[in-house]
C-alpha positions as CSV (number, residue, x, y, z in Angstrom):
1,M,-14.0,-11.2,9.9
2,A,-11.6,-12.2,12.7
3,Y,-8.8,-12.5,10.2
4,L,-9.7,-9.1,8.7
5,L,-9.6,-7.4,12.2
6,K,-6.3,-9.0,13.1
7,L,-4.8,-8.0,9.8
8,N,-5.8,-4.3,10.3
9,I,-4.6,-4.3,13.9
10,A,-1.2,-5.7,12.7
11,L,-1.0,-2.9,10.0
12,V,-1.6,-0.3,12.6
13,L,1.1,-1.6,14.9
14,F,3.6,-2.0,12.0
15,Y,2.8,1.6,10.8
16,A,3.5,2.9,14.3
17,F,6.8,0.9,14.3
18,Y,7.7,2.4,10.9
19,R,7.1,5.9,12.1
20,L,9.3,5.4,15.1
21,F,12.3,3.8,13.5
22,F,12.3,4.4,9.7
23,Y,10.5,7.7,9.0
24,K,13.5,10.0,9.3
25,D,16.3,8.0,7.8
26,T,17.5,8.1,4.2
27,F,18.2,4.4,3.6
28,F,15.4,4.3,1.0
29,G,16.2,0.7,-0.1
30,W,15.8,-0.6,3.5
31,R,12.7,1.5,3.9
32,R,11.2,-0.2,0.9
33,I,12.1,-3.7,2.2
34,A,10.6,-2.8,5.6
35,L,7.3,-1.5,4.1
36,L,6.9,-4.6,2.0
37,S,7.8,-6.9,4.9
38,F,5.1,-5.2,7.0
39,F,2.4,-6.0,4.5
40,V,3.6,-9.6,4.3
41,A,3.9,-10.0,8.1
42,S,0.4,-8.4,8.6
43,A,-1.1,-10.9,6.3
44,A,0.7,-13.9,7.9
45,V,0.4,-13.0,11.6
46,P,-3.4,-13.6,11.8
47,L,-2.9,-17.1,10.4
48,L,-0.7,-18.1,13.4
49,N,-2.7,-20.2,15.9
50,I,-1.4,-19.4,19.4
51,Q,-4.4,-20.9,21.1
52,T,-2.8,-24.4,21.0
53,W,0.4,-23.0,22.5
54,I,-1.5,-21.2,25.3
55,T,-3.4,-24.3,26.3
56,E,-0.2,-26.3,26.5
57,Q,1.2,-23.8,29.1
58,E,0.1,-25.3,32.4
59,P,0.5,-22.1,34.5
60,M,-1.8,-20.2,32.1
61,V,-4.4,-23.0,32.1
62,A,-4.3,-23.1,35.9
63,M,-4.7,-19.3,36.2
64,A,-7.6,-19.3,33.8
65,D,-9.3,-22.1,35.8
66,L,-8.7,-20.2,39.1
67,Y,-10.2,-17.0,37.6
68,A,-13.2,-18.9,36.3
69,S,-14.0,-20.8,39.5
70,V,-13.2,-18.2,42.2
71,L,-13.4,-14.7,40.8
72,L,-16.4,-15.1,38.4
73,P,-19.8,-15.5,40.1
74,E,-22.2,-18.1,38.9
75,F,-25.7,-17.0,38.0
76,T,-28.5,-18.2,35.8
77,T,-30.7,-16.1,33.5
78,T,-34.0,-16.7,31.7
79,P,-33.7,-16.2,28.0
80,V,-35.9,-13.4,26.6
81,E,-36.8,-13.1,23.0
82,A,-35.4,-9.8,21.6
83,T,-34.5,-8.2,18.4
84,D,-31.2,-9.6,17.1
85,W,-29.5,-6.2,16.8
86,Q,-26.1,-7.8,16.5
87,G,-27.1,-9.9,13.6
88,M,-28.7,-6.9,11.8
89,F,-25.6,-4.8,12.4
90,Q,-23.3,-7.5,11.0
91,N,-25.5,-7.9,7.9
92,Y,-25.5,-4.2,7.2
93,A,-21.8,-3.9,8.0
94,S,-21.1,-6.8,5.6
95,M,-23.2,-5.2,2.8
96,I,-21.4,-1.8,3.2
97,Y,-18.0,-3.4,3.4
98,W,-18.4,-5.6,0.3
99,G,-20.1,-2.7,-1.6
100,V,-17.1,-0.4,-1.1
101,V,-14.7,-3.3,-2.0
102,A,-16.7,-3.9,-5.2
103,F,-16.5,-0.2,-6.1
104,L,-12.8,0.0,-5.4
105,V,-12.1,-3.2,-7.4
106,M,-14.0,-1.7,-10.4
107,R,-12.1,1.6,-10.0
108,F,-8.8,-0.4,-9.9
109,F,-9.6,-2.2,-13.2
110,I,-10.8,1.0,-14.9
111,Q,-7.4,2.5,-14.1
112,L,-5.6,-0.5,-15.5
113,I,-7.7,-0.4,-18.7
114,S,-7.1,3.3,-19.1
115,I,-3.3,2.8,-19.0
116,I,-3.6,-0.1,-21.5
117,R,-5.7,2.1,-23.8
118,L,-3.2,4.9,-23.5
119,T,-0.5,2.6,-25.0
120,Y,-2.5,2.4,-28.2
121,R,-3.1,6.1,-28.4
122,C,0.6,7.1,-28.0
123,R,3.6,6.9,-30.3
124,K,6.0,4.3,-28.9
125,V,9.8,4.7,-28.7
126,R,12.0,1.8,-27.6
127,T,14.9,2.6,-25.2
128,G,16.7,-0.4,-23.6
129,N,14.2,-2.6,-21.9
130,S,11.6,0.2,-21.6
131,N,8.9,1.3,-23.9
132,I,8.5,5.1,-24.0
133,Y,5.1,6.3,-24.9
134,L,5.0,10.0,-26.0
135,L,1.8,11.6,-24.6
136,P,-0.3,13.5,-27.1
137,Q,-1.0,16.3,-24.7
138,A,0.6,18.0,-21.7
139,E,0.3,15.6,-18.8
140,G,2.6,14.6,-15.9
141,P,5.0,11.8,-16.6
142,F,4.5,8.4,-15.0
143,S,5.4,4.7,-15.5
144,F,3.7,1.4,-15.1
145,F,6.2,-1.5,-15.0
146,Y,8.3,-1.1,-18.2
147,W,5.8,1.4,-19.8
148,I,7.0,5.0,-19.5
149,F,4.7,7.9,-20.4
150,I,6.2,11.3,-21.1
151,D,5.0,14.5,-22.8
152,Q,8.2,15.2,-24.7
153,A,7.0,18.5,-26.2
154,S,6.6,20.2,-22.8
155,H,10.2,19.6,-21.6
156,S,13.7,20.7,-22.7
157,E,16.2,18.0,-23.6
158,E,17.8,18.1,-20.1
159,E,14.4,17.9,-18.4
160,F,13.5,15.0,-20.7
161,N,16.6,13.1,-19.7
162,E,16.0,13.7,-16.0
163,I,12.5,12.4,-16.3
164,L,13.6,9.4,-18.4
165,T,16.2,8.5,-15.8
166,H,13.7,8.9,-13.0
167,E,11.0,6.7,-14.7
168,Q,13.6,4.1,-15.8
169,T,14.5,3.7,-12.2
170,H,10.9,3.0,-11.3
171,A,10.8,0.5,-14.2
172,R,14.1,-1.3,-13.5
173,Q,13.5,-1.7,-9.8
174,W,9.9,-2.9,-10.3
175,H,8.4,-0.2,-8.2
176,S,5.0,-0.8,-9.7
177,I,4.8,-4.1,-7.7
178,D,5.0,-2.0,-4.4
179,V,2.2,0.3,-5.7
180,M,0.0,-2.7,-6.7
181,I,0.5,-4.3,-3.3
182,G,-0.5,-1.1,-1.6
183,E,-3.5,-0.6,-3.8
184,L,-4.8,-4.2,-3.3
185,T,-4.4,-3.9,0.5
186,G,-6.2,-0.6,0.4
187,I,-9.1,-2.2,-1.5
188,F,-9.7,-4.8,1.2
189,C,-8.8,-2.6,4.2
190,W,-10.3,0.6,3.0
191,F,-11.8,1.4,6.4
192,N,-8.4,1.5,8.0
193,P,-6.9,5.0,7.7
194,F,-3.4,3.7,8.5
195,V,-3.5,1.6,5.3
196,W,-3.9,4.8,3.3
197,L,-1.0,6.3,5.2
198,M,1.2,3.3,4.4
199,K,0.2,3.6,0.7
200,R,1.4,7.2,0.8
201,E,4.7,6.2,2.4
202,I,5.3,3.6,-0.2
203,R,4.8,6.1,-3.1
204,T,6.9,8.8,-1.4
205,N,9.7,6.4,-0.7
206,L,9.8,5.2,-4.3
207,E,10.0,8.8,-5.5
208,Y,12.9,9.4,-3.2
209,M,14.7,6.3,-4.6
210,A,14.1,7.5,-8.2
211,D,15.2,11.1,-7.3
212,A,18.4,9.8,-5.7
213,R,19.2,7.8,-8.8
214,V,18.8,10.9,-11.0
215,L,21.3,12.8,-8.8
216,E,23.7,9.8,-9.0
217,H,23.7,10.2,-12.8
218,G,25.3,13.7,-12.4
219,F,22.3,16.0,-12.9
220,D,22.5,19.3,-11.0
221,S,20.5,19.0,-7.8
222,K,19.3,22.7,-7.7
223,T,18.1,22.5,-11.4
224,Y,16.4,19.2,-10.7
225,Q,14.6,20.7,-7.6
226,Y,13.2,23.5,-9.7
227,H,12.2,21.0,-12.4
228,L,10.3,18.9,-9.8
229,L,8.6,22.1,-8.5
230,G,7.5,23.0,-12.0
231,L,6.1,19.5,-12.6
232,S,4.1,19.6,-9.3
233,H,2.4,22.8,-10.4
């Protein structure tokens, strides 16, 4: 529990740092590196043992001894049997926490299985290193690693090429890894609202990176904006 609390405090601090220094810029590659680094650092910082370092600092030890011997009064108490409310609270909190984790893990694997099942239901077309699966009904395009899912019948040829470039950027730059890291962190830190905000920032930044790549390929920006607006509605 101590590790979990330290992990979530670190995530809150790193998210605040991100909002202050990275939120407004357009260096999407650096933003991606920063977000992934924040997750790694948040997991590593609680493992650092600074207690040994503190005890080796003589001024700190002397100050602690002075505080304990002079400032804190000494008193004795008689133990009284009482209900262990703290133990009960910890037990219930643990049950709730692991219950939600189990639900989110089950939901996570259901989503993975649904994507795998979709690959068997769709007609596959091979393009470069990517497998393009043509969706049988009108649905929004998406990708999962090198699997790209597109409803070709609902888009013109130019729109299809824009979507393909967008999703191939996700595939070639391994954006699904970022999403998976965010999802797994969200499963175990579900009670921390800042984790959900960081997950949203990850997805938004990846979309910016893919959109920038589409415009680099020479597609008209205004047409592409209207196309994205149509997809969102």
